[in-house]
TILOSE-667716 format. One record per residue: residue number from 0; residue in one letter; z, x, y of N, C-alpha, C in turn. Coordinates in steps of 0.02 Angstrom, whole numbers, plus 50000, padded with zeros to 5 digits. Example, Ala and Ser with C-alpha at 12.3 -4.5 7.8 and 13.67 -1.06 7.14 Angstrom:
REM residues 2
{0 a {50390 50660 49716} {50390 50615 49775} {50390 50660 49835}}
{1 s {50354 50642 49888} {50357 50684 49947} {50394 50645 50002}}
***
This chain:
REM residues 358
{0 x {50726 49328 50164} {50711 49308 50231} {50644 49269 50233}}
{1 x {50637 49205 50262} {50587 49175 50279} {50566 49176 50356}}
{2 x {50509 49203 50384} {50484 49212 50433} {50406 49183 50453}}
{3 x {50418 49120 50490} {50345 49125 50513} {50323 49140 50576}}
{4 x {50268 49159 50593} {50242 49198 50650} {50193 49161 50675}}
{5 x {50163 49153 50743} {50103 49132 50756} {50076 49182 50817}}
{6 x {50014 49151 50847} {49997 49202 50906} {49973 49272 50895}}
{7 x {49960 49281 50838} {49931 49359 50810} {49883 49345 50755}}
{8 x {49836 49398 50761} {49783 49401 50705} {49763 49468 50689}}
{9 x {49747 49468 50606} {49719 49536 50597} {49646 49540 50622}}
{10 x {49630 49591 50650} {49568 49597 50678} {49519 49651 50645}}
{11 x {49551 49697 50609} {49498 49729 50583} {49549 49774 50529}}
{12 x {49512 49812 50469} {49541 49844 50423} {49502 49897 50398}}
{13 x {49521 49959 50403} {49492 50026 50365} {49532 50058 50312}}
{14 x {49511 50077 50262} {49546 50129 50210} {49506 50186 50203}}
{15 x {49528 50240 50198} {49502 50301 50182} {49555 50332 50121}}
{16 x {49513 50351 50076} {49546 50372 50000} {49561 50449 50003}}
{17 x {49583 50489 49951} {49572 50550 49946} {49506 50558 49920}}
{18 x {49478 50629 49922} {49411 50641 49912} {49392 50667 49839}}
{19 x {49451 50674 49800} {49454 50699 49733} {49462 50645 49687}}
{20 x {49409 50642 49638} {49407 50595 49593} {49439 50620 49527}}
{21 x {49501 50594 49496} {49518 50598 49429} {49504 50546 49390}}
{22 x {49484 50570 49329} {49469 50529 49270} {49522 50532 49236}}
{23 x {49553 50468 49202} {49592 50460 49155} {49593 50477 49089}}
{24 x {49516 50475 49071} {49510 50492 48986} {49500 50578 48994}}
{25 x {49474 50615 49042} {49470 50669 49053} {49526 50707 49044}}
{26 x {49573 50696 49099} {49640 50708 49101} {49683 50694 49042}}
{27 x {49684 50643 49012} {49707 50641 48947} {49690 50681 48889}}
{28 x {49623 50682 48878} {49599 50727 48821} {49618 50799 48837}}
{29 x {49630 50822 48902} {49646 50884 48922} {49717 50895 48886}}
{30 x {49750 50844 48889} {49830 50850 48862} {49837 50830 48807}}
{31 x {49792 50825 48770} {49787 50815 48683} {49805 50746 48672}}
{32 x {49794 50700 48714} {49808 50633 48683} {49751 50596 48658}}
{33 x {49762 50560 48606} {49708 50541 48554} {49663 50479 48595}}
{34 x {49607 50486 48573} {49546 50440 48610} {49576 50364 48605}}
{35 x {49604 50350 48535} {49645 50274 48540} {49687 50258 48577}}
{36 x {49731 50297 48591} {49789 50287 48639} {49756 50280 48709}}
{37 x {49712 50337 48728} {49682 50307 48804} {49648 50252 48800}}
{38 x {49620 50230 48752} {49573 50164 48758} {49619 50116 48760}}
{39 x {49679 50113 48728} {49718 50060 48733} {49753 50049 48793}}
{40 x {49771 50108 48821} {49809 50107 48900} {49755 50096 48930}}
{41 x {49699 50111 48953} {49647 50085 48992} {49641 50016 48974}}
{42 x {49626 49990 48923} {49627 49902 48912} {49680 49872 48950}}
{43 x {49754 49888 48909} {49804 49850 48947} {49816 49867 49022}}
{44 x {49830 49926 49042} {49868 49952 49108} {49812 49957 49162}}
{45 x {49748 49972 49145} {49687 49977 49190} {49672 50044 49214}}
{46 x {49702 50101 49173} {49680 50169 49202} {49599 50184 49189}}
{47 x {49572 50211 49238} {49506 50232 49243} {49499 50280 49284}}
{48 x {49480 50270 49345} {49487 50327 49397} {49539 50322 49451}}
{49 x {49551 50374 49490} {49596 50366 49551} {49568 50420 49585}}
{50 x {49589 50417 49653} {49565 50460 49717} {49633 50487 49729}}
{51 x {49623 50557 49739} {49686 50603 49762} {49656 50640 49816}}
{52 x {49701 50661 49868} {49692 50688 49919} {49675 50774 49904}}
{53 x {49631 50803 49937} {49625 50871 49928} {49680 50919 49960}}
{54 x {49682 50985 49945} {49735 51025 49970} {49743 51003 50045}}
{55 x {49812 51023 50071} {49833 51009 50150} {49805 50939 50173}}
{56 x {49772 50890 50138} {49764 50831 50183} {49833 50780 50163}}
{57 x {49843 50753 50217} {49901 50722 50217} {49884 50636 50231}}
{58 x {49942 50603 50217} {49932 50526 50237} {49916 50521 50299}}
{59 x {49938 50562 50353} {49926 50564 50427} {49846 50572 50428}}
{60 x {49816 50613 50389} {49743 50644 50404} {49716 50576 50385}}
{61 x {49722 50551 50322} {49689 50477 50295} {49693 50435 50331}}
{62 x {49747 50417 50377} {49752 50368 50419} {49712 50378 50483}}
{63 x {49724 50427 50506} {49690 50446 50573} {49612 50441 50549}}
{64 x {49570 50467 50503} {49515 50453 50485} {49494 50374 50476}}
{65 x {49531 50339 50452} {49530 50275 50456} {49523 50235 50527}}
{66 x {49565 50253 50553} {49571 50225 50627} {49507 50248 50666}}
{67 x {49494 50311 50664} {49431 50335 50698} {49376 50273 50673}}
{68 x {49357 50279 50620} {49310 50242 50595} {49314 50158 50617}}
{69 x {49370 50126 50615} {49383 50052 50633} {49373 50059 50707}}
{70 x {49405 50100 50754} {49390 50080 50832} {49330 50108 50839}}
{71 x {49299 50140 50817} {49222 50154 50835} {49177 50092 50813}}
{72 x {49185 50069 50748} {49150 50012 50738} {49157 49958 50772}}
{73 x {49232 49936 50803} {49245 49881 50840} {49236 49899 50923}}
{74 x {49216 49963 50938} {49203 49987 51010} {49264 49962 51043}}
{75 x {49321 49996 51024} {49388 49980 51044} {49421 50054 51080}}
{76 x {49430 50052 51143} {49454 50109 51182} {49531 50113 51160}}
{77 x {49546 50182 51148} {49620 50190 51133} {49669 50179 51188}}
{78 x {49637 50167 51242} {49688 50156 51300} {49718 50076 51299}}
{79 x {49676 50039 51253} {49689 49970 51251} {49754 49968 51186}}
{80 x {49762 50022 51161} {49817 50008 51097} {49900 50021 51133}}
{81 x {49942 49973 51118} {50000 49962 51134} {50050 49985 51096}}
{82 x {50042 49992 51036} {50091 50024 50984} {50063 50047 50920}}
{83 x {50091 50102 50892} {50074 50118 50821} {50132 50107 50781}}
{84 x {50123 50082 50720} {50176 50073 50664} {50144 50110 50615}}
{85 x {50181 50162 50583} {50163 50198 50529} {50206 50191 50466}}
{86 x {50171 50164 50420} {50219 50155 50350} {50200 50215 50310}}
{87 x {50247 50239 50287} {50232 50310 50239} {50292 50333 50207}}
{88 x {50288 50353 50148} {50353 50390 50124} {50329 50461 50106}}
{89 x {50275 50486 50135} {50249 50549 50128} {50235 50571 50196}}
{90 x {50284 50575 50246} {50262 50601 50310} {50257 50672 50308}}
{91 x {50224 50699 50361} {50197 50765 50369} {50265 50801 50379}}
{92 x {50307 50776 50419} {50388 50807 50432} {50442 50763 50425}}
{93 x {50498 50788 50426} {50546 50739 50417} {50556 50724 50499}}
{94 x {50541 50763 50547} {50539 50752 50619} {50485 50809 50648}}
{95 x {50441 50773 50682} {50442 50713 50716} {50403 50662 50669}}
{96 x {50406 50583 50683} {50381 50536 50643} {50303 50539 50646}}
{97 x {50275 50515 50599} {50193 50521 50586} {50159 50462 50645}}
{98 x {50195 50423 50663} {50170 50372 50710} {50163 50415 50774}}
{99 x {50212 50452 50801} {50200 50490 50855} {50152 50550 50846}}
{100 x {50144 50581 50794} {50091 50625 50787} {50019 50594 50780}}
{101 x {50010 50541 50766} {49942 50501 50787} {49939 50476 50845}}
{102 x {50001 50466 50877} {49990 50444 50964} {49947 50508 50989}}
{103 x {49993 50561 50982} {49956 50623 51015} {49883 50636 50986}}
{104 x {49866 50621 50920} {49802 50638 50904} {49755 50602 50926}}
{105 x {49769 50531 50940} {49726 50477 50969} {49720 50483 51050}}
{106 x {49768 50515 51076} {49772 50515 51153} {49791 50457 51177}}
{107 x {49837 50417 51147} {49869 50342 51189} {49900 50352 51241}}
{108 x {49911 50291 51281} {49940 50303 51338} {50023 50313 51324}}
{109 x {50055 50328 51366} {50129 50351 51366} {50168 50291 51358}}
{110 x {50135 50241 51376} {50170 50165 51386} {50171 50145 51308}}
{111 x {50124 50168 51260} {50129 50144 51192} {50179 50175 51162}}
{112 x {50199 50137 51128} {50266 50153 51076} {50239 50172 51012}}
{113 x {50282 50213 50963} {50266 50231 50910} {50318 50241 50863}}
{114 x {50312 50213 50798} {50372 50221 50763} {50359 50207 50685}}
{115 x {50394 50240 50644} {50373 50241 50574} {50411 50189 50532}}
{116 x {50391 50170 50474} {50433 50122 50431} {50439 50174 50359}}
{117 x {50482 50177 50338} {50489 50221 50273} {50501 50163 50227}}
{118 x {50441 50146 50198} {50432 50107 50141} {50379 50115 50096}}
{119 x {50371 50096 50035} {50307 50106 50000} {50265 50047 49988}}
{120 x {50279 50026 49927} {50224 49974 49895} {50233 49909 49930}}
{121 x {50297 49892 49966} {50293 49831 50005} {50281 49838 50081}}
{122 x {50272 49900 50092} {50264 49925 50162} {50221 49897 50209}}
{123 x {50164 49885 50184} {50115 49849 50225} {50124 49774 50244}}
{124 x {50156 49735 50207} {50178 49674 50223} {50228 49676 50274}}
{125 x {50285 49724 50264} {50339 49736 50310} {50312 49746 50382}}
{126 x {50246 49804 50379} {50225 49825 50443} {50188 49768 50485}}
{127 x {50150 49725 50441} {50114 49672 50471} {50165 49620 50493}}
{128 x {50238 49612 50472} {50274 49574 50499} {50298 49596 50570}}
{129 x {50307 49664 50575} {50328 49699 50640} {50282 49696 50690}}
{130 x {50219 49713 50672} {50160 49702 50718} {50138 49634 50747}}
{131 x {50161 49587 50696} {50150 49521 50723} {50221 49498 50776}}
{132 x {50280 49527 50762} {50334 49508 50805} {50310 49545 50873}}
{133 x {50287 49600 50872} {50263 49640 50938} {50218 49587 50973}}
{134 x {50168 49576 50955} {50124 49527 50964} {50133 49458 50993}}
{135 x {50174 49430 50954} {50202 49362 50954} {50257 49351 51019}}
{136 x {50300 49403 51004} {50357 49388 51048} {50378 49443 51110}}
{137 x {50338 49497 51111} {50354 49557 51142} {50301 49566 51200}}
{138 x {50241 49530 51193} {50184 49535 51239} {50145 49599 51227}}
{139 x {50146 49622 51167} {50093 49673 51147} {50027 49650 51129}}
{140 x {49972 49672 51165} {49895 49657 51140} {49874 49682 51089}}
{141 x {49888 49737 51068} {49859 49772 51026} {49897 49818 50989}}
{142 x {49906 49817 50919} {49953 49857 50884} {49911 49894 50823}}
{143 x {49926 49969 50810} {49898 49988 50757} {49940 50003 50693}}
{144 x {49921 49962 50645} {49965 49967 50580} {49937 50008 50531}}
{145 x {49971 50084 50532} {49948 50134 50471} {49991 50118 50424}}
{146 x {49957 50124 50369} {50000 50124 50308} {49978 50166 50245}}
{147 x {50000 50213 50210} {49977 50258 50166} {50018 50309 50147}}
{148 x {50001 50346 50096} {50047 50387 50057} {49999 50438 50009}}
{149 x {50013 50504 50006} {50007 50539 49954} {50039 50563 49899}}
{150 x {50060 50502 49867} {50100 50503 49811} {50087 50551 49748}}
{151 x {50020 50564 49740} {50011 50605 49682} {50031 50676 49685}}
{152 x {50053 50700 49751} {50086 50771 49774} {50156 50756 49742}}
{153 x {50186 50709 49726} {50258 50695 49705} {50263 50689 49623}}
{154 x {50212 50687 49598} {50218 50673 49520} {50208 50743 49487}}
{155 x {50246 50743 49435} {50227 50801 49396} {50161 50792 49347}}
{156 x {50123 50834 49344} {50056 50819 49293} {50072 50825 49213}}
{157 x {50130 50845 49213} {50162 50839 49137} {50197 50769 49135}}
{158 x {50197 50731 49177} {50221 50667 49157} {50185 50611 49145}}
{159 x {50149 50607 49103} {50114 50569 49081} {50124 50484 49089}}
{160 x {50186 50478 49095} {50210 50405 49112} {50203 50388 49189}}
{161 x {50189 50428 49229} {50190 50423 49310} {50127 50454 49340}}
{162 x {50123 50516 49320} {50070 50555 49343} {49983 50513 49359}}
{163 x {49970 50473 49303} {49895 50441 49307} {49900 50381 49348}}
{164 x {49964 50360 49364} {49958 50303 49400} {49943 50290 49474}}
{165 x {49951 50364 49519} {49955 50359 49581} {49885 50388 49607}}
{166 x {49860 50353 49659} {49804 50386 49692} {49832 50373 49770}}
{167 x {49793 50428 49816} {49800 50431 49883} {49772 50389 49925}}
{168 x {49800 50368 49986} {49746 50327 50031} {49796 50317 50077}}
{169 x {49740 50313 50147} {49782 50294 50195} {49726 50246 50233}}
{170 x {49771 50189 50257} {49733 50123 50295} {49766 50114 50371}}
{171 x {49721 50064 50401} {49743 50055 50473} {49724 49972 50475}}
{172 x {49759 49937 50499} {49756 49872 50529} {49767 49857 50608}}
{173 x {49711 49842 50629} {49713 49816 50707} {49741 49747 50708}}
{174 x {49799 49732 50736} {49832 49683 50744} {49834 49656 50819}}
{175 x {49806 49594 50836} {49793 49579 50907} {49825 49513 50930}}
{176 x {49849 49506 50990} {49895 49447 51005} {49822 49397 51010}}
{177 x {49848 49334 51014} {49806 49269 51020} {49845 49224 51049}}
{178 x {49796 49173 51076} {49833 49114 51104} {49842 49050 51054}}
{179 x {49814 49069 50967} {49817 49020 50926} {49863 49011 50915}}
{180 x {49888 48942 50876} {49946 48925 50841} {49954 48936 50760}}
{181 x {49894 48947 50741} {49888 48966 50675} {49956 49001 50638}}
{182 x {49991 48989 50602} {50047 49019 50566} {50035 49059 50509}}
{183 x {50060 49128 50513} {50063 49157 50452} {50144 49157 50423}}
{184 x {50151 49142 50367} {50219 49133 50336} {50238 49201 50303}}
{185 x {50297 49228 50308} {50326 49276 50277} {50395 49279 50231}}
{186 x {50399 49297 50181} {50449 49302 50147} {50464 49378 50131}}
{187 x {50526 49401 50159} {50542 49483 50145} {50608 49480 50110}}
{188 x {50615 49546 50069} {50673 49536 50042} {50690 49605 50004}}
{189 x {50755 49622 49982} {50781 49693 49950} {50833 49688 49914}}
{190 x {50831 49730 49854} {50896 49748 49815} {50907 49808 49804}}
{191 x {50952 49839 49850} {50952 49894 49855} {51000 49924 49794}}
{192 x {51028 49873 49761} {51065 49906 49686} {51013 49936 49642}}
{193 x {50947 49916 49647} {50905 49947 49608} {50874 50005 49642}}
{194 x {50882 50037 49693} {50866 50088 49723} {50845 50148 49676}}
{195 x {50876 50168 49635} {50873 50232 49594} {50820 50211 49541}}
{196 x {50789 50154 49533} {50745 50131 49487} {50673 50177 49506}}
{197 x {50654 50190 49570} {50614 50215 49598} {50623 50276 49644}}
{198 x {50630 50333 49621} {50661 50389 49669} {50637 50448 49671}}
{199 x {50633 50502 49720} {50633 50568 49716} {50687 50595 49720}}
{200 x {50729 50636 49671} {50808 50647 49689} {50821 50687 49727}}
{201 x {50778 50738 49738} {50787 50796 49785} {50734 50802 49846}}
{202 x {50759 50823 49902} {50700 50840 49965} {50729 50812 50017}}
{203 x {50779 50782 50021} {50815 50757 50074} {50883 50772 50091}}
{204 x {50909 50756 50148} {50981 50791 50164} {51033 50789 50106}}
{205 x {51030 50740 50054} {51082 50734 50003} {51085 50783 49947}}
{206 x {51018 50800 49949} {51004 50858 49895} {50944 50897 49912}}
{207 x {50955 50935 49948} {50904 50984 49984} {50859 51017 49916}}
{208 x {50800 51044 49940} {50763 51086 49881} {50797 51146 49877}}
{209 x {50786 51171 49807} {50811 51236 49798} {50792 51260 49728}}
{210 x {50820 51316 49710} {50773 51331 49634} {50802 51291 49579}}
{211 x {50853 51265 49588} {50888 51216 49538} {50849 51151 49533}}
{212 x {50826 51126 49595} {50792 51069 49597} {50712 51067 49585}}
{213 x {50691 51124 49559} {50633 51141 49527} {50637 51152 49460}}
{214 x {50689 51141 49421} {50707 51165 49343} {50673 51108 49303}}
{215 x {50632 51110 49275} {50598 51062 49244} {50637 51016 49181}}
{216 x {50633 50979 49160} {50678 50926 49109} {50627 50905 49062}}
{217 x {50624 50916 48999} {50583 50882 48951} {50619 50820 48928}}
{218 x {50583 50770 48925} {50608 50705 48891} {50590 50699 48812}}
{219 x {50631 50660 48789} {50602 50654 48703} {50544 50638 48693}}
{220 x {50506 50602 48750} {50439 50589 48733} {50383 50643 48747}}
{221 x {50422 50705 48770} {50374 50762 48789} {50356 50759 48859}}
{222 x {50368 50717 48892} {50354 50717 48969} {50403 50755 49009}}
{223 x {50370 50790 49053} {50415 50829 49101} {50412 50821 49163}}
{224 x {50466 50829 49205} {50476 50819 49274} {50531 50857 49308}}
{225 x {50534 50872 49355} {50597 50906 49401} {50626 50857 49458}}
{226 x {50674 50875 49485} {50711 50834 49535} {50676 50811 49592}}
{227 x {50611 50855 49626} {50581 50846 49656} {50521 50804 49645}}
{228 x {50514 50783 49594} {50463 50741 49556} {50480 50664 49570}}
{229 x {50423 50619 49596} {50441 50551 49590} {50456 50522 49513}}
{230 x {50504 50500 49504} {50537 50464 49454} {50546 50392 49445}}
{231 x {50528 50367 49393} {50529 50291 49396} {50569 50269 49326}}
{232 x {50599 50220 49326} {50622 50188 49260} {50579 50129 49249}}
{233 x {50516 50132 49224} {50456 50083 49204} {50483 50014 49193}}
{234 x {50539 50012 49148} {50559 49943 49103} {50594 49921 49164}}
{235 x {50633 49934 49203} {50668 49912 49256} {50621 49884 49312}}
{236 x {50574 49924 49333} {50537 49919 49378} {50498 49846 49366}}
{237 x {50466 49850 49298} {50439 49782 49271} {50482 49724 49277}}
{238 x {50549 49726 49247} {50593 49674 49256} {50596 49657 49316}}
{239 x {50608 49692 49370} {50615 49676 49429} {50559 49635 49468}}
{240 x {50498 49668 49454} {50433 49624 49479} {50427 49565 49462}}
{241 x {50432 49555 49384} {50434 49484 49362} {50494 49441 49374}}
{242 x {50551 49457 49400} {50602 49421 49418} {50606 49402 49493}}
{243 x {50581 49446 49535} {50586 49435 49604} {50502 49421 49652}}
{244 x {50462 49448 49617} {50379 49427 49647} {50356 49361 49645}}
{245 x {50368 49335 49580} {50341 49264 49575} {50386 49218 49619}}
{246 x {50450 49235 49618} {50490 49183 49657} {50466 49204 49737}}
{247 x {50465 49251 49765} {50445 49258 49829} {50375 49224 49859}}
{248 x {50325 49237 49805} {50257 49203 49818} {50269 49139 49819}}
{249 x {50301 49107 49768} {50322 49026 49765} {50340 49006 49835}}
{250 x {50392 49046 49856} {50433 49022 49919} {50387 49029 49979}}
{251 x {50334 49091 49984} {50316 49085 50049} {50244 49038 50030}}
{252 x {50227 49012 49983} {50177 48947 49971} {50204 48894 49989}}
{253 x {50259 48877 49972} {50307 48822 49982} {50308 48820 50068}}
{254 x {50327 48868 50103} {50329 48876 50174} {50265 48860 50215}}
{255 x {50198 48878 50174} {50140 48885 50215} {50108 48806 50184}}
{256 x {50135 48772 50135} {50115 48723 50108} {50039 48734 50077}}
{257 x {50049 48795 50051} {49984 48810 50002} {49997 48787 49927}}
{258 x {49937 48770 49890} {49946 48766 49821} {49888 48808 49794}}
{259 x {49917 48841 49728} {49867 48897 49690} {49794 48864 49693}}
{260 x {49789 48809 49679} {49728 48774 49672} {49677 48781 49736}}
{261 x {49713 48773 49801} {49666 48777 49860} {49662 48833 49874}}
{262 x {49696 48900 49858} {49700 48964 49891} {49642 49000 49869}}
{263 x {49607 49025 49916} {49553 49069 49911} {49566 49145 49865}}
{264 x {49633 49172 49870} {49644 49230 49855} {49719 49242 49844}}
{265 x {49732 49273 49781} {49803 49313 49789} {49794 49377 49799}}
{266 x {49812 49411 49845} {49803 49485 49851} {49869 49524 49838}}
{267 x {49879 49558 49779} {49938 49592 49769} {49936 49662 49763}}
{268 x {49982 49693 49782} {49996 49763 49773} {49969 49782 49698}}
{269 x {49921 49826 49701} {49898 49846 49635} {49942 49908 49598}}
{270 x {50000 49876 49578} {50030 49919 49548} {50004 49952 49475}}
{271 x {49975 49892 49437} {49923 49922 49382} {49888 49848 49358}}
{272 x {49836 49851 49317} {49797 49790 49316} {49843 49737 49279}}
{273 x {49890 49756 49235} {49923 49720 49187} {49979 49684 49221}}
{274 x {50012 49708 49281} {50059 49688 49313} {50030 49624 49367}}
{275 x {49977 49642 49391} {49936 49599 49435} {49915 49535 49402}}
{276 x {49882 49540 49334} {49862 49474 49291} {49929 49452 49269}}
{277 x {49975 49465 49263} {50046 49448 49246} {50066 49399 49288}}
{278 x {50078 49428 49347} {50105 49386 49417} {50060 49334 49430}}
{279 x {49995 49331 49425} {49950 49282 49442} {49960 49239 49398}}
{280 x {49959 49242 49328} {49973 49180 49289} {50028 49152 49291}}
{281 x {50077 49192 49298} {50147 49159 49302} {50151 49108 49377}}
{282 x {50111 49128 49430} {50106 49098 49485} {50058 49041 49486}}
{283 x {50025 49031 49433} {49957 48981 49434} {49902 48993 49456}}
{284 x {49881 49056 49467} {49820 49079 49483} {49774 49093 49432}}
{285 x {49713 49096 49444} {49667 49114 49386} {49646 49189 49416}}
{286 x {49608 49224 49359} {49580 49290 49357} {49532 49302 49420}}
{287 x {49488 49243 49427} {49448 49262 49488} {49485 49260 49565}}
{288 x {49538 49223 49553} {49587 49230 49632} {49616 49278 49646}}
{289 x {49633 49323 49576} {49679 49376 49591} {49646 49446 49570}}
{290 x {49611 49484 49602} {49572 49542 49595} {49623 49585 49577}}
{291 x {49603 49618 49512} {49644 49678 49488} {49602 49737 49480}}
{292 x {49539 49737 49499} {49511 49799 49476} {49505 49868 49524}}
{293 x {49546 49840 49592} {49550 49901 49625} {49594 49960 49605}}
{294 x {49634 49933 49562} {49682 49982 49528} {49643 50030 49483}}
{295 x {49588 50003 49448} {49558 50031 49405} {49508 50096 49435}}
{296 x {49488 50083 49503} {49448 50121 49537} {49481 50164 49580}}
{297 x {49545 50160 49610} {49578 50204 49659} {49661 50215 49620}}
{298 x {49676 50194 49575} {49751 50201 49544} {49804 50157 49618}}
{299 x {49858 50167 49600} {49911 50144 49641} {49914 50172 49711}}
{300 x {49893 50136 49752} {49884 50171 49809} {49953 50147 49853}}
{301 x {50004 50133 49840} {50060 50121 49872} {50063 50078 49923}}
{302 x {50069 50091 49988} {50074 50052 50053} {49996 50035 50080}}
{303 x {49938 50074 50051} {49890 50041 50070} {49846 50015 50015}}
{304 x {49879 49981 49965} {49853 49954 49916} {49823 49884 49937}}
{305 x {49873 49848 49978} {49840 49772 49997} {49779 49792 50036}}
{306 x {49779 49823 50093} {49729 49836 50126} {49657 49855 50082}}
{307 x {49673 49899 50039} {49617 49926 49994} {49585 49872 49949}}
{308 x {49633 49812 49936} {49604 49763 49906} {49563 49717 49936}}
{309 x {49583 49708 50010} {49552 49656 50056} {49485 49689 50060}}
{310 x {49481 49756 50073} {49414 49786 50083} {49367 49799 50030}}
{311 x {49394 49797 49975} {49364 49805 49913} {49345 49748 49887}}
{312 x {49359 49698 49888} {49342 49625 49861} {49321 49576 49906}}
{313 x {49345 49576 49973} {49339 49518 50010} {49282 49527 50066}}
{314 x {49252 49590 50068} {49201 49612 50126} {49138 49565 50098}}
{315 x {49113 49526 50159} {49059 49481 50146} {49085 49401 50153}}
{316 x {49163 49403 50139} {49187 49328 50151} {49233 49333 50208}}
{317 x {49266 49372 50213} {49317 49372 50277} {49287 49391 50341}}
{318 x {49225 49432 50339} {49199 49437 50392} {49157 49388 50428}}
{319 x {49147 49343 50386} {49102 49273 50402} {49152 49215 50419}}
{320 x {49209 49220 50395} {49257 49155 50413} {49321 49178 50387}}
{321 x {49366 49114 50389} {49431 49120 50370} {49452 49095 50292}}
{322 x {49502 49131 50271} {49517 49124 50195} {49586 49097 50185}}
{323 x {49604 49060 50148} {49676 49056 50137} {49706 49099 50083}}
{324 x {49745 49142 50118} {49759 49199 50064} {49832 49211 50067}}
{325 x {49865 49220 50003} {49927 49236 49990} {49936 49301 49953}}
{326 x {49984 49340 49981} {49990 49416 49964} {50057 49436 49948}}
{327 x {50070 49491 49901} {50139 49519 49910} {50125 49593 49889}}
{328 x {50167 49631 49923} {50197 49701 49903} {50255 49706 49884}}
{329 x {50266 49753 49833} {50334 49759 49799} {50337 49836 49771}}
{330 x {50408 49848 49769} {50419 49916 49744} {50479 49962 49761}}
{331 x {50465 50015 49782} {50527 50061 49796} {50579 50032 49854}}
{332 x {50635 50025 49836} {50682 50002 49880} {50755 49974 49844}}
{333 x {50740 49931 49798} {50686 49892 49791} {50673 49844 49841}}
{334 x {50615 49819 49845} {50598 49786 49904} {50536 49749 49889}}
{335 x {50530 49695 49926} {50463 49653 49916} {50447 49619 49980}}
{336 x {50381 49600 49989} {50356 49567 50060} {50308 49528 50035}}
{337 x {50321 49453 50048} {50252 49407 50023} {50234 49376 50099}}
{338 x {50178 49349 50104} {50143 49330 50163} {50089 49255 50145}}
{339 x {50088 49222 50177} {50028 49168 50160} {50010 49144 50225}}
{340 x {49937 49127 50236} {49911 49109 50292} {49839 49112 50274}}
{341 x {49808 49086 50346} {49729 49088 50342} {49702 49152 50376}}
{342 x {49679 49190 50369} {49657 49261 50379} {49577 49256 50393}}
{343 x {49547 49293 50456} {49489 49312 50466} {49463 49251 50519}}
{344 x {49405 49271 50546} {49357 49324 50516} {49384 49398 50547}}
{345 x {49369 49445 50518} {49398 49492 50538} {49339 49554 50507}}
{346 x {49351 49614 50545} {49296 49668 50534} {49339 49707 50467}}
{347 x {49302 49715 50415} {49318 49747 50358} {49271 49808 50341}}
{348 x {49304 49866 50343} {49237 49923 50331} {49243 49940 50251}}
{349 x {49195 49970 50220} {49185 49995 50156} {49246 50047 50164}}
{350 x {49278 50055 50102} {49323 50101 50081} {49289 50169 50067}}
{351 x {49304 50220 50103} {49263 50290 50104} {49326 50335 50089}}
{352 x {49296 50400 50052} {49347 50453 50037} {49342 50497 50097}}
{353 x {49399 50533 50105} {49403 50574 50158} {49342 50629 50176}}
{354 x {49312 50639 50219} {49240 50687 50219} {49270 50745 50196}}
{355 x {49238 50792 50150} {49234 50858 50134} {49217 50894 50199}}
{356 x {49260 50950 50218} {49252 50997 50268} {49197 51048 50242}}
{357 x {49132 51052 50276} {49099 51119 50257} {49135 51187 50269}}
***
C-alpha cells in the first residue's frame, strides 16, 4: 500500500534501553564456543554487546521513562496529548492494553484515546503512519507513539542462533499536526503466509501455556528451545528480507522522487549488521548513508530499532535542520513498512539505560 501524508511532523524522539549489558564474547565463551567462531560471527553479523532489561522491567516501563524524559526536555504538558499509540508484542497483560496503562500513568485527559498495535520490527513505521493519519485527517494536535519490546525474555539462553540477537528498549516519538504541506511517503505491506517464520508458538489463546509447552527440544545443532520461546527460521527470514525490503524502499523512493545519491540517510531496522549492509548495497546506498553500528551496541531492538538509529547516529544533524531520510522496518508477520521524506528539525535525546533503582 502506498500512502502519502502531509500536515504532520516528528517533533521529538527518545529511547530507553535495558540496564544490563550482555557481552557476546563473554556469553559465548561461557557456553564453550570457540574464539575463532565468535570472532567470525562478530565480523559478519555484528555481534558485540546488547542491552537487556532487568527483572520485572517491561516495555511499558522503558517507554514511560523515555516519555518523561522527552516531555520534560520539550516542556510539554501531558494535558496537550490527544492520543497514545503503543507498538509492542510484549505487553504487560493480554488485557488491558499498554497504551491504556501508559495513559493512566501519565494522567492524560479522558478525551485522549489509547490503543496498541501488535507488531514487531516493522511496527514503528506502521505506528508513525497511524499517528500521521490522526494528525493529518482527524484533527489531533499531538500523538505519543511508543514502540518497544523486551524480546530477550522470550529467547532461550541455550539457543545460540537467536538469543544473542535481541536487546530490550522502549522509544517514544512525539508526532504533531502542522500547517505544512511537506509530504512523507509510506509503503506498507504484509505476507501472512510467512507468519510461522517468526513465532512464539505457545502463550496465546490457540495454545495456552502448560507443562508441555515448557518441555525443551534439542535441535541437531545443539540449540535448545521450548514452545514458549521465540523461534525463527533464519534462512526464510533472510530470503523474505532480500525479496521484499529492497522493493519497498525503491517504491517509496520513487513516490518521493528521491535518489540514493541525494538522500542523507537510509535508516533501517537493525536486524543485524550484515542485513543492513546488504540491503543498503542492493538499494544503491553507501555505507556512510546506512548506519549499521547501532546493532553492535544494543542488539536487535524490535520496534524501537529505527528510533534508536536516529538518536544514535543523527543527533547533531537532525536537531539543526531537515534531512532527506528513507527508512524501513521489517520482520514478524511477515510485514514491512518503508517511509521517505524530509525530517527535522526535531529534538533527539541521547539513548539512556533504564535507571537502576537504589
